[in-house]
Kinemage of the C-alpha trace (Angstrom):
@kinemage 1
@onewidth
@group {chain A} dominant
@subgroup {mainchain}
@vectorlist {calphas} color= white
{ca unk a 1} P 12.585 7.451 8.415
{ca unk a 2} L 8.971 8.541 8.039
{ca unk a 3} L 5.816 6.413 7.937
{ca unk a 4} L 2.775 7.506 5.932
{ca unk a 5} L -0.757 6.651 7.095
{ca unk a 6} L -4.083 7.953 5.807
{ca unk a 7} L -7.246 7.894 7.955
{ca unk a 8} L -10.824 8.513 6.831
{ca unk a 9} L -14.284 8.346 8.353
{ca unk a 10} L -14.958 4.646 7.677
{ca unk a 11} L -11.869 3.461 9.544
{ca unk a 12} L -12.570 1.599 12.788
{ca unk a 13} L -11.075 3.358 15.863
{ca unk a 14} L -10.177 0.002 17.430
{ca unk a 15} L -8.287 -1.061 14.316
{ca unk a 16} L -6.598 2.326 14.075
{ca unk a 17} L -5.280 2.009 17.635
{ca unk a 18} L -3.842 -1.450 16.922
{ca unk a 19} L -2.268 -0.172 13.728
{ca unk a 20} L -0.620 2.850 15.354
{ca unk a 21} L 0.558 0.798 18.327
{ca unk a 22} L 2.196 -1.688 15.952
{ca unk a 23} L 4.228 1.226 14.568
{ca unk a 24} L 5.090 2.784 17.919
{ca unk a 25} L 6.279 -0.591 19.230
{ca unk a 26} L 8.737 -1.271 16.412
{ca unk a 27} L 12.181 -2.597 17.315
{ca unk a 28} L 13.594 0.156 15.074
{ca unk a 29} L 12.836 3.423 16.849
{ca unk a 30} L 14.201 6.241 14.651
{ca unk a 31} L 11.042 7.225 12.766
{ca unk a 32} L 8.172 9.716 12.608
{ca unk a 33} L 4.617 8.604 11.880
{ca unk a 34} L 2.771 11.105 9.662
{ca unk a 35} L -1.012 10.691 9.794
{ca unk a 36} L -3.139 12.391 7.162
{ca unk a 37} L -6.780 12.807 8.215
{ca unk a 38} L -8.907 12.766 5.071
{ca unk a 39} L -11.854 15.036 5.863
{ca unk a 40} L -14.284 14.805 8.768
{ca unk a 41} L -13.898 11.509 10.650
{ca unk a 42} L -16.364 11.766 13.531
{ca unk a 43} L -15.849 12.197 17.264
{ca unk a 44} L -14.588 8.697 18.090
{ca unk a 45} L -11.843 8.617 15.473
{ca unk a 46} L -10.931 12.230 16.151
{ca unk a 47} L -10.558 11.510 19.867
{ca unk a 48} L -8.365 8.488 19.124
{ca unk a 49} L -6.121 10.498 16.812
{ca unk a 50} L -5.771 13.455 19.181
{ca unk a 51} L -4.676 11.088 21.945
{ca unk a 52} L -1.601 10.184 19.873
{ca unk a 53} L -0.712 13.778 19.068
{ca unk a 54} L 0.972 13.995 22.474
{ca unk a 55} L 3.498 11.419 21.284
{ca unk a 56} L 6.532 13.095 19.718
{ca unk a 57} L 6.811 10.264 17.179
{ca unk a 58} L 3.400 11.137 15.710
{ca unk a 59} L 2.395 14.152 13.625
{ca unk a 60} L -1.180 14.599 12.376
{ca unk a 61} L -2.285 16.630 9.372
{ca unk a 62} L -5.988 17.463 9.280
{ca unk a 63} L -7.474 18.067 5.831
{ca unk a 64} L -10.935 19.627 5.727
{ca unk a 65} L -12.132 17.848 2.584
{ca unk a 66} L -12.267 14.141 1.846
{ca unk a 67} L -10.099 13.784 -1.280
{ca unk a 68} L -9.061 10.142 -1.207
{ca unk a 69} L -5.911 8.158 -0.464
{ca unk a 70} L -3.891 9.420 -3.422
{ca unk a 71} L -4.171 13.097 -2.488
{ca unk a 72} L -3.405 12.447 1.177
{ca unk a 73} L -0.332 10.340 0.394
{ca unk a 74} L 1.013 13.048 -1.896
{ca unk a 75} L 0.584 15.637 0.866
{ca unk a 76} L 2.317 13.363 3.366
{ca unk a 77} L 5.214 12.722 0.987
{ca unk a 78} L 5.785 16.464 0.742
{ca unk a 79} L 5.632 16.826 4.525
{ca unk a 80} L 7.938 13.866 4.949
{ca unk a 81} L 10.547 15.267 2.575
{ca unk a 82} L 10.926 18.266 4.891
{ca unk a 83} L 12.422 15.900 7.480
{ca unk a 84} L 15.084 14.682 5.007
{ca unk a 85} L 14.498 10.963 5.661
{ca unk a 86} L 16.469 8.185 4.032
{ca unk a 87} L 13.413 5.933 3.943
{ca unk a 88} L 9.643 6.320 3.606
{ca unk a 89} L 7.320 3.492 4.698
{ca unk a 90} L 3.621 2.913 4.041
{ca unk a 91} L 1.037 1.758 6.534
{ca unk a 92} L -2.755 1.415 6.405
{ca unk a 93} L -4.999 2.348 9.309
{ca unk a 94} L -6.441 -1.154 9.763
{ca unk a 95} L -3.370 -3.372 9.333
{ca unk a 96} L -0.793 -4.484 11.909
{ca unk a 97} L 2.951 -4.362 11.265
{ca unk a 98} L 5.181 -7.035 12.744
{ca unk a 99} L 7.347 -5.545 15.493
{ca unk a 100} L 10.581 -6.109 13.530
{ca unk a 101} L 9.241 -4.997 10.147
{ca unk a 102} L 11.180 -1.734 9.900
{ca unk a 103} L 14.364 -3.238 11.310
{ca unk a 104} L 14.331 -6.026 8.713
{ca unk a 105} L 13.454 -3.729 5.812
{ca unk a 106} L 16.104 -1.139 6.667
{ca unk a 107} L 18.753 -3.828 7.157
{ca unk a 108} L 17.949 -5.199 3.713
{ca unk a 109} L 18.019 -1.793 2.036
{ca unk a 110} L 21.336 -0.949 3.652
{ca unk a 111} L 22.814 -4.193 2.343
{ca unk a 112} L 21.278 -3.732 -1.135
{ca unk a 113} L 21.863 -0.087 -2.143
{ca unk a 114} L 20.540 -0.739 -5.667
{ca unk a 115} L 17.007 -1.523 -4.403
{ca unk a 116} L 14.602 1.441 -4.489
{ca unk a 117} L 11.442 -0.098 -3.026
{ca unk a 118} L 11.060 -3.134 -0.771
{ca unk a 119} L 8.006 -5.100 0.291
{ca unk a 120} L 7.501 -8.388 2.096
{ca unk a 121} L 5.111 -11.254 2.669
{ca unk a 122} L 1.777 -10.558 4.347
{ca unk a 123} L -0.668 -12.698 6.297
{ca unk a 124} L -4.404 -12.192 6.032
{ca unk a 125} L -6.680 -11.597 8.987
{ca unk a 126} L -10.438 -11.309 8.970
{ca unk a 127} L -12.206 -8.086 9.884
{ca unk a 128} L -12.395 -9.178 13.530
{ca unk a 129} L -8.630 -9.783 13.667
{ca unk a 130} L -8.587 -13.576 13.426
{ca unk a 131} L -5.836 -14.900 11.156
{ca unk a 132} L -7.414 -16.959 8.366
{ca unk a 133} L -4.299 -19.012 7.632
{ca unk a 134} L -3.495 -17.407 4.276
{ca unk a 135} L 0.022 -16.065 3.732
{ca unk a 136} L 0.805 -14.214 0.524
{ca unk a 137} L 4.393 -14.338 -0.656
{ca unk a 138} L 5.574 -11.925 -3.334
{ca unk a 139} L 8.488 -12.369 -5.775
{ca unk a 140} L 11.846 -11.705 -4.154
{ca unk a 141} L 14.138 -10.354 -6.888
{ca unk a 142} L 13.756 -7.422 -9.258
{ca unk a 143} L 13.417 -9.608 -12.347
{ca unk a 144} L 10.856 -11.801 -10.622
{ca unk a 145} L 8.914 -8.668 -9.626
{ca unk a 146} L 9.011 -7.401 -13.210
{ca unk a 147} L 7.764 -10.726 -14.598
{ca unk a 148} L 5.033 -10.918 -11.932
{ca unk a 149} L 3.821 -7.418 -12.808
{ca unk a 150} L 2.609 -8.678 -16.158
{ca unk a 151} L -0.529 -9.846 -14.363
{ca unk a 152} L -0.489 -8.602 -10.760
{ca unk a 153} L 1.139 -6.102 -8.447
{ca unk a 154} L 4.558 -7.345 -7.254
{ca unk a 155} L 4.337 -5.580 -3.863
{ca unk a 156} L 1.761 -5.301 -1.102
{ca unk a 157} L 1.239 -1.536 -1.037
{ca unk a 158} L 0.702 -1.101 2.750
{ca unk a 159} L 3.828 -3.178 3.466
{ca unk a 160} L 6.379 -1.302 1.358
{ca unk a 161} L 9.375 0.813 2.292
{ca unk a 162} L 10.824 3.250 -0.246
{ca unk a 163} L 14.147 4.954 -0.380
{ca unk a 164} L 13.292 8.643 -0.231
{ca unk a 165} L 15.150 8.977 -3.553
{ca unk a 166} L 12.446 6.783 -5.151
{ca unk a 167} L 10.177 9.828 -5.288
{ca unk a 168} L 12.893 11.868 -6.982
{ca unk a 169} L 12.913 9.289 -9.774
{ca unk a 170} L 9.162 8.772 -10.038
{ca unk a 171} L 7.650 11.911 -8.479
{ca unk a 172} L 4.473 11.324 -6.448
{ca unk a 173} L 1.307 9.280 -6.903
{ca unk a 174} L -0.770 10.109 -9.978
{ca unk a 175} L -3.757 12.199 -8.854
{ca unk a 176} L -5.893 10.766 -11.679
{ca unk a 177} L -5.891 7.349 -10.019
{ca unk a 178} L -7.953 7.078 -6.857
{ca unk a 179} L -8.138 3.262 -6.600
{ca unk a 180} L -5.212 1.973 -8.647
{ca unk a 181} L -2.606 4.434 -7.451
{ca unk a 182} L -0.171 1.692 -6.454
{ca unk a 183} L -0.358 -0.147 -9.808
{ca unk a 184} L 0.180 3.092 -11.703
{ca unk a 185} L 3.093 4.010 -9.419
{ca unk a 186} L 4.797 0.633 -9.978
{ca unk a 187} L 4.325 1.115 -13.730
{ca unk a 188} L 6.132 4.452 -13.742
{ca unk a 189} L 8.780 3.097 -11.380
{ca unk a 190} L 9.636 0.223 -13.706
{ca unk a 191} L 9.763 2.666 -16.636
{ca unk a 192} L 12.106 4.917 -14.635
{ca unk a 193} L 14.488 2.042 -13.918
{ca unk a 194} L 13.693 1.639 -10.219
{ca unk a 195} L 14.699 -1.639 -8.625
{ca unk a 196} L 12.160 -3.764 -6.731
{ca unk a 197} L 12.496 -6.518 -4.114
{ca unk a 198} L 10.575 -8.291 -1.366
{ca unk a 199} L 11.505 -9.929 1.900
{ca unk a 200} L 10.524 -13.558 2.271
{ca unk a 201} L 9.504 -12.838 5.875
{ca unk a 202} L 5.985 -11.834 6.889
{ca unk a 203} L 6.106 -8.115 7.695
{ca unk a 204} L 2.411 -7.257 8.056
{ca unk a 205} L -0.987 -8.649 9.022
{ca unk a 206} L -3.428 -7.456 6.366
{ca unk a 207} L -7.054 -6.958 7.377
{ca unk a 208} L -9.599 -8.190 4.835
{ca unk a 209} L -12.192 -5.415 5.106
{ca unk a 210} L -15.920 -6.054 5.024
{ca unk a 211} L -16.480 -4.119 1.773
{ca unk a 212} L -13.337 -5.189 -0.094
{ca unk a 213} L -15.138 -7.250 -2.704
{ca unk a 214} L -17.769 -4.571 -3.314
{ca unk a 215} L -15.079 -1.917 -3.794
{ca unk a 216} L -13.340 -4.098 -6.378
{ca unk a 217} L -16.431 -4.116 -8.574
{ca unk a 218} L -18.196 -1.675 -10.846
{ca unk a 219} L -17.823 -0.836 -14.507
{ca unk a 220} L -15.947 2.442 -13.946
{ca unk a 221} L -13.346 0.765 -11.755
{ca unk a 222} L -13.018 -2.170 -14.152
{ca unk a 223} L -12.489 0.103 -17.150
{ca unk a 224} L -9.813 2.067 -15.277
{ca unk a 225} L -7.960 -1.164 -14.499
{ca unk a 226} L -8.279 -2.387 -18.087
{ca unk a 227} L -6.990 0.859 -19.598
{ca unk a 228} L -4.064 0.950 -17.205
{ca unk a 229} L -3.195 -2.697 -17.775
{ca unk a 230} L -3.249 -2.228 -21.558
{ca unk a 231} L -0.885 0.731 -21.205
{ca unk a 232} L 1.406 -1.295 -18.930
{ca unk a 233} L 1.469 -4.212 -21.353
{ca unk a 234} L 2.283 -1.959 -24.277
{ca unk a 235} L 5.029 0.058 -22.582
{ca unk a 236} L 6.743 -2.754 -20.676
{ca unk a 237} L 6.569 -5.275 -23.492
{ca unk a 238} L 4.385 -7.906 -21.870
{ca unk a 239} L 2.849 -10.388 -24.296
{ca unk a 240} L -0.460 -11.920 -25.240
{ca unk a 241} L -0.887 -13.731 -21.914
{ca unk a 242} L -0.812 -10.433 -20.034
{ca unk a 243} L -3.373 -8.918 -22.422
{ca unk a 244} L -5.719 -11.870 -21.976
{ca unk a 245} L -5.346 -11.606 -18.200
{ca unk a 246} L -6.288 -7.915 -18.361
{ca unk a 247} L -9.562 -8.714 -20.125
{ca unk a 248} L -10.248 -11.632 -17.782
{ca unk a 249} L -9.790 -9.308 -14.792
{ca unk a 250} L -12.204 -6.844 -16.369
{ca unk a 251} L -14.821 -9.583 -16.760
{ca unk a 252} L -14.340 -10.625 -13.138
{ca unk a 253} L -14.606 -7.039 -11.873
{ca unk a 254} L -18.026 -6.486 -13.473
{ca unk a 255} L -19.321 -9.890 -12.305
{ca unk a 256} L -21.668 -10.478 -9.327
{ca unk a 257} L -20.210 -10.089 -5.861
{ca unk a 258} L -19.909 -13.811 -5.122
{ca unk a 259} L -17.798 -14.267 -8.283
{ca unk a 260} L -15.418 -11.466 -7.247
{ca unk a 261} L -15.110 -12.923 -3.760
{ca unk a 262} L -14.306 -16.397 -5.100
{ca unk a 263} L -11.790 -15.059 -7.620
{ca unk a 264} L -10.076 -12.840 -5.048
{ca unk a 265} L -9.658 -15.649 -2.535
{ca unk a 266} L -8.529 -18.115 -5.222
{ca unk a 267} L -6.088 -16.082 -7.289
{ca unk a 268} L -4.732 -13.316 -5.048
């Protein structure tokens, strides 16, 4: 199994260490962590990353230019394929995986050979690491995931585990999408007949970053989401409710910051 993690200059070195340690301390031990360094990251982050290069479970790939998450993930997928893994997991540089995450996900995938991509529940923590009491459960079965996708993503992207064969069916992430790469990937996966599922168990502590609400705003971002959602609705046969939700999300995304923050906390 391989684990894909992207790191860039705004990541916090303290959070990165906690994230990597949560991977290295998994109860399932047969994996390789592939870290893609997205451009210059500064001395502190660089020092932290180089410290882990001595660990034979970690391999770092240093990219000179900052190109964004999508490009780095695609590079890491190609590197990962060289190791002929059965499974490919995602991890973000500021989240914390539960120590039995991989064990539970692999056990499920081995018992359900029809499932191509598996997520799980996540718990939110504030930027300083304090749990805020919010647990987000995602739909468990494929049909429930498909129905849920009419309005929202059915998987938490940093908590997923793919069969390596998933990327034979769907190829890689779409380079045209820098902020909605997961939504676009799920769209193509459903079209390709991939099967989705989630564990009921919490598999990851998700850090609510300080600039999350700002990053979810802006007209350009909102238009990208709207165009993608309209394409999803058309191709997957979702109805009027899904179309109305797409326009409502657009209105929220171009609203003032306090509106986005309220909507995110209320409806996520």
